[in-house]
N, C-alpha and C positions, 0 to 999 in steps of 0.2 A: 618408459619407452626407450629402447636402445637400438643402435644400428644393426645389431645381430639378430634382433627379434624378427620372427617370420610374420607374414601377412597373407591373407587370402580374401579375394573379392567374392562376395556371396552371389552377386547378380550380374556377373560380367555378360555383356551383350544384350542386356535388357533395359538399357537406358536410352530414352529419346533425347536428342541433342540438336539444338539449332545454334550454329556457330555465331550468326549475326546477333541473335538475342543475348547469348552469353557474353559476347564481346562488348556490346553497347550498354547492357544493363547490369551485368554482374561484375565485370572487370573493375569498374570504378569503386565498387564496394569492397570486394575481397582482395584486390591488389594482384600484382604480377605473380608472386610466389604461389599463392593459392590457385590462381588461374592456371598456371603451368601444372601444378600438382593434380588438379581435377582432370586435365587431359590425360595424364598418365594413369589415373585411377580407372578411366574408361577403357584402357587397352591392356593394362596389366591383369594378371589372374592370380598368381601366387609368387612368392619370393621373399626376400629379406628387405627390411626397411632401408638398408644401405643402397639398394637398387634405386630408390627414389633420390637419395642424396647424390648418387653418381650422375644420374640423368639430369637433375636440376642444378647440380654444382653448387650446393650450399650445405650448411651444417645441420646437425640434429635439431637445435633450437629453432631455427627458421622453419624447418619441416613441421615441427610440432605446432608452431604458431599458425602456419598455413593450414594444417589439418583442423585446428580449432576454429579458424575462420570459416572453413567449409561446413563443419558440423554445426556451428552457431547459426548459419543461415539456411540450414536444412538441406545441404547438398550431399552430406555423407553421414552415416551412422557408424559409430566405432564401438566394438565389443572386445573387451580384454579377456582373453583366455590363455594365460601364460602356458608355454613360452612364446605365444604369438598373439596376433590380433585378427579379428574378422572385420571387414569393412563392407558396408552396404552403400553403394553409390546411388544417389537419388537424381531423378531427372529435374533439370531446371524448369521453372515456370515458363509458359509460352509468353510471347511478347505482350499479348492482350491481358493475360492473367497477372503478369508482373505489374503492369501499369494500372490495373484495376484494383490492386491491393494497396490500401492506404499506407500500410507500414513500409512495404518495399518502395513505394513511390517516394515517401518522405525520406527514406534512407538514401535513395539515389539523389534526391534534391540536395541533401546535406553534402554530397560529394561533388556534383557537377553544376548545381544551381537550378533554380526553378525554370528559367527561360529555356535551357537546353532540354529539360524534361518535358516541358510543354511542346517543344518542337518535335520531340520523339513521339509524343502521344497523338499528334495530329493525324487524322485519318483522311485519306483521299476517297471521298464518296463520289461515285459517278452520277452525272445529271440524268438519271433515268428512273423509271418506275420499277421498284423491287417486287418481284413475284415469288420470292422464296417461300416455301411452305413451312408451316409450323409443325412441330413434332406430332401434336395430337390430330392434325389434319391428315397425316399419313399413316400413323401407327395406332392400333387399337390395343392398349395394354392396361391391365388392371394393376394399379399400384397399391401395395400394402403400406399403411402408415407405420413408419419405423420410429422406434424410440431413439432419442438423442441423449438419453440420460448418461450413457456410458461414453459419450464423446465430449472432449473438453471444449468449453465454450470459448470462442475466439473474441478478443476485445473488439467491441463495436464502436469504432471511432465516430461514425455518422451519428449514432444516437447520443454519444458523449458530447459532441459538438452542438447538437440540437438542444440538449438540456442546458448546456453552458449558455447558449444564446438566450434561452428563456429566463435564466437566472442572472443575466447581464454580466456574466463572467467572461474574461478575455485571456488570451495567451500572453505571456511575457515575451517569449520567443517561440513562435508557432512551430517551426520545424523541429527545434531541439526539444520543446515541450512534448510534442507528439511522440517522438522517439522514446522519450523517457516514460511516457504513459504506457506505451506498449511493453516496455521493459518491466515496469512496476506491476502491471497487470499479470504478467507471466510469473514474476518472482514471487508475488504474494497470492497468486491464484485468485484474482478478483475479476468479476464481470464489470462491464462498463458502468453500471449504476453504483455498485459498491465503491468503485474507484472514484466516481464523481462525488459521492457524499464525503469521502475523505478529502478530496481536493477542495471541495467547497468549504470545509471546516478549517483548512489550512491556508486558504487564499489570503493575499495581501489586502490591506485596507482599501486599496484602489480597485478591488475586484479582479485583479490579475492573479493567475495561478502562481503559486510559490512551490515549485517542484522540490526544492531542497527541504522545505518544511514538511511537504507531503511524504517524501522518502523517509525522513527522520521519524515522523509520526507512525508510519506503517511499520518501520523497523521496531519501534518501541512496543507497538501492539502485538508484534509477533514474538516478543520475548516471553518466556514462561513466567507466570505470576506466582510468587511464593504463597504457600498456604498461610491462612491467618494464624494457625497454631504455632507458626515459627516465630511469632512476635509476642512480646509481653502483653498481658491482659489489657492494660490501659491503652496501648497502641492498637490492639485489635478493635476496640470500640471506636477509636478515632478514625481508623481506616474505613469502617462501615459507615460512619456518619459523614465522612468527607465525600462519599459517593452519592449522598442523598440530598445535599443542599447546594445552593449556588454560593460562590465566594462572598458576594455582597451580603447575603443572609447570614452566612457563617460569621463574617466579621461583625455584623450588627449584634448578633446574639452574644458573642464573646465580650463585646464592649458593654452591653447591657448588664452582664454578670458582674462586671467590675465597676458599674456605676458611671460609665462613660458613653460616648457615642461615636459612630463612624463619621469621620470628616470628609469633606469634598476632596481633599488632597489624597486621602487613603483610597477613595473610590477611583481617582485618576490612576493610582498605582496599580489597582486591580485591572483597569481597562488596558493599561500598558502590558501587563502580563498576558492578558487575553490576546492582544495583538501579536505577542511573541509566540503564540500557539502553545502556551502552557496550559495544560488541562485543568478544569475546575477542581478536580479532586487533588491535584498537586498543589494548586493555589491554597486550598483549605489546609493542607498539611503545613505549608509555608506560614500561613497566618497563625496557626496554632503554635508553631515553633517560635515565632517572633514574640507573640504576645504572652504566651503561657510559659514556655520553657525558658525563653530568654528574659522574661519578665519586663519586656518593653511596654511603655504606656501607649505607643501607637506605631504604625508602620512607617518606617523611614525608607525613602526611595533608594538611597545609596546602599543601605544594608540589604534591602530586599533584592535589588538588582544584582548585587554581588552573589547573593545566595542562589538566585534564579539562574545566573550564568554558570555557576558551579554545577547545578543540577542538570542543566542542559548538556554541559560537557560530559557528564557522567551518565547520559541517556536515562534521565529520570522522567518517565512519561506516565507513571501512575502512582497512586497513593502508596502502594507497597514499596516501590522503589524509593520514594521520598523518605519514608520511615527508615528503610534500610540505610540510606545515606546518612540520616541523622544519627542513627545508632553507631555507624562506623566512625563518624566524626567524634562522638562522645567517647568511644573506646580509645581513639588516638589521643584525645585530650587527657584522659585518665592515665594512660601509659606515659605520656610526656611528663605529667605532674609527678607520677611515681618515680620516674627516672631522675627528675630534678631533685626530689627529696633525698633519694639515695646518694646522689652526687654530693649534696651538701653535708650528709652525715659521714661521708668517707673522710678518713684522716690520711692525708698524704704526707709521706716522709720526704721532706725537702732538705737537701744539703745546704747548710748555712753558707751564705755567700761571704767572700772576704770583705773586710771593712772598706777596702779601697774602691770596691765596686759601687758603694753607696754614693749617691750624688751629693750628699751632705758631708762626706768624709773630708776631714781637715788633716793635711800632712803635718805631723809634729816631730818629724825626724830632725835631729840636731845637725848643725853644720859640721861638727866633729865626726859624727857617724857617716855623713855623706862623703867627707874627705877620705875616711878610711876605706869606704866602699869603692871609691874611684881609684885609690891606690891598689886595692885588691884586683880590680879589673886590669890595671896596667901591668901588674906582675904576671897575670895569666896570659896576656898577649905576648909578653917577652919570652915566657917559657915555650909557647907554641912556635915562635919564630926561631928559637934556638934548635928545636927539634927538626 
């Protein structure tokens, strides 16, 4: 987007606008630049992007940031058709609609605080009998049941909080957690129940939501999984098995094959990995790597934790990614070993250093030779002075 690009408002004059609602509810969220830009979008029809910059007295980057804030909160839609843009301005929610929406309400709380939002939400009801008619009491209309399959399902915070309570889960920071849940539901296209199941699996040991782990897990699941055919045959079988058994059973069976047994300390290590939200299938690959490929007799907490941290940093969330990480590590180790071998085999031509540079060198010059050299230096100085 450049100052010289043209713009055209698609629906000028078709926007309902309540200045009080926009100032009290939207301004704290979108900020002054976006607030001013929205006012111009309501009255402009066509022109250049530079017109906005001149009226608002700021540069292109603040303009783009303000436009993004408006589009992000649903107040404008932007269509790129070079050499210009089409803009559709959307009407703000009414006062009641805004405060009845859990997401917008939480967003406003994050800006001005819960007490102020509660004060804004207070309604002055008259001390009188309400005689307002219901719609069905006045109008006789036959409704056809419409399908909602083609409409995106909005995140249902009420249902999410209800099931949280039934499962004794709590928020770590309610306001920030709720905003993050809305964002994750939209980003990964999840309904409230799908998001809850993921949040439940990634919760902290004290039953509080761990939004960071939740986001990391969802991001991992959204990554494309490589085909089994991309891995060596032995690893293909390992990947399949890793998804069928629990880490405790997998560890016990491997130990039995070697005539050993799973110790209490090893079970504690597995419990710790689970608390770090490392998937069972990833734990099984880790167990196999330590006991079989590294030929360790048992799991060592220090070694396992180092490996687990490395995998988490490299977004290893499934068995395929774990095996891929192992193969990458093996390839680097082989290349390093090969380079070291080549380095040792190379013969370097090194110029022989003078004997006097050796620390063990002993000066055997005679007194007579030293006297002659001093005499030579004196004669050279005399010659230079005469010149």
